[in-house]
C-alpha positions in Angstrom: 56.8 42.6 34.6 58.3 39.1 34.8 61.3 38.3 37.0 63.6 37.8 34.0 62.6 41.3 32.6 63.2 42.9 36.0 66.7 41.3 36.3 67.7 42.2 32.8 66.4 45.8 33.1 68.2 46.2 36.4 71.5 45.1 34.9 71.1 47.3 31.9 70.5 50.3 34.2 73.6 49.4 36.3 75.8 49.0 33.2 74.9 52.2 31.4 78.3 53.7 31.1 80.7 53.5 28.1 79.7 51.2 25.3 77.2 49.2 27.4 77.1 45.6 28.4 77.7 42.5 26.2 75.0 39.8 25.8 77.2 37.2 27.5 77.9 39.4 30.6 74.2 40.5 30.8 73.2 36.8 30.7 75.7 35.9 33.4 74.7 38.8 35.7 70.9 38.2 35.2 71.4 34.4 35.5 69.6 33.6 32.2 70.7 32.2 28.8 71.9 34.4 26.0 68.8 33.5 24.0 66.6 34.7 26.8 68.5 38.0 26.9 67.7 38.6 23.2 64.0 37.8 23.8 63.7 39.9 27.0 65.5 42.9 25.5 63.0 42.7 22.6 60.1 42.7 25.2 61.6 45.6 27.1 61.8 47.6 23.8 58.1 47.2 23.4 57.3 49.0 26.6 56.4 52.7 26.1 59.2 55.1 27.0 62.0 52.5 27.0 64.9 53.0 24.6 67.6 50.3 24.4 70.5 50.8 22.0 72.3 48.0 20.2 75.9 48.6 19.1 78.5 46.4 17.7 82.2 46.8 18.5 85.2 44.9 17.5 87.2 43.7 20.5 90.4 41.6 19.9 89.3 41.0 16.4 85.8 39.7 17.4 82.6 41.5 16.7 80.5 41.8 19.9 77.0 43.2 20.5 76.5 45.7 23.3 73.2 46.9 24.8 72.8 50.2 26.5 69.6 51.6 28.0 68.8 55.3 27.5 69.2 57.4 30.6 
């Protein structure tokens, strides 16, 4: 598993409560770009046994994408 995948998976596990974590916050915590987050989440979903949920929520009139890993 690459370093980027490990960092993103680690942050997904840490932020597993509530609606999950936004792409922007995940990118900041994992020290990668937003584009990289989308790509690595796709890669993580391809691994057997991993389930990562995507949910949209409207916050202050803005639609945001949240990721949450299955426990």
